[in-house]
C-alpha positions in Angstrom: -13.5 2.6 5.1 -13.8 3.0 1.4 -12.0 0.7 -1.0 -9.9 3.6 -2.2 -8.7 4.5 1.3 -8.1 0.8 2.1 -5.7 0.7 -0.9 -3.9 3.8 0.3 -3.5 2.4 3.8 -2.2 -0.9 2.5 0.3 1.0 0.4 1.5 2.9 3.4 1.7 -0.2 5.6 3.6 -2.2 2.9 6.1 0.7 2.4 6.1 2.1 5.9 9.7 1.2 6.7 11.1 2.9 3.6 8.7 5.9 3.9 9.8 6.4 7.5 13.5 6.4 6.5 12.7 9.2 4.0 9.9 11.2 5.7 9.9 10.3 9.5 7.5 12.7 11.3 6.2 14.3 8.2 2.6 14.3 7.0 2.1 12.5 3.7 -0.6 12.9 1.1 -1.2 9.5 -0.7 -3.0 9.3 -4.0 -3.2 6.2 -6.3 -0.7 4.4 -4.0 2.0 7.0 -4.2 3.3 9.9 -2.1 2.1 13.1 -3.8 2.9 15.5 -1.0 5.1 15.9 2.1 4.1 18.5 4.8 4.8 19.6 8.3 1.1 19.5 9.5 -2.3 18.1 8.5 -3.8 21.5 7.6 -1.1 22.2 5.0 -1.5 18.7 3.6 -5.2 19.0 3.3 -5.2 22.5 1.8 -2.7 21.5 -0.8 -4.3 18.1 -1.6 -7.8 19.6 -2.1 -6.3 21.9 -4.8 -5.2 18.9 -6.8 -7.6 16.1 -5.9 -11.3 15.6 -5.1 -11.9 15.1 -1.3 -12.3 11.4 -0.7 -9.7 10.4 -3.3 -6.6 11.0 -1.2 -5.4 10.1 2.2 -3.4 12.1 4.7 -1.1 10.0 6.8 1.4 10.8 9.5 4.7 9.0 8.7 5.9 7.4 11.8 7.1 3.9 12.6 4.9 1.1 14.1 1.2 0.5 14.1 0.6 3.7 16.1 0.7 5.4 12.7 -2.6 3.8 11.6 -4.3 2.7 14.8 -6.9 4.6 16.7 -7.5 4.0 20.3 -10.9 4.9 21.7 -11.6 4.9 25.4 -15.0 5.0 27.0 -13.6 5.5 30.5 -15.6 8.1 32.3 -18.5 8.1 29.9 -21.8 7.7 31.8 -24.8 6.2 30.1 -27.7 8.5 31.2 -30.2 6.0 29.8 -29.6 3.4 32.5 
């Protein structure tokens, strides 16, 4: 993860409780450690953000409580290694 996105994620985590109170369930665009857009879906957020900012300089984040907002779970269940 780039340093820029790490800063945006840390901003979100630090302010998550207050952001959820204001924007629960919405999609946020974060840039320079501030909320610069609030949307109903990821596509709207991305299309608007790329009009204003260079890709890679903003973060799109679903605003929900808990670590589920920023945690990805990957399962390998059912994947077969054909090489063995």
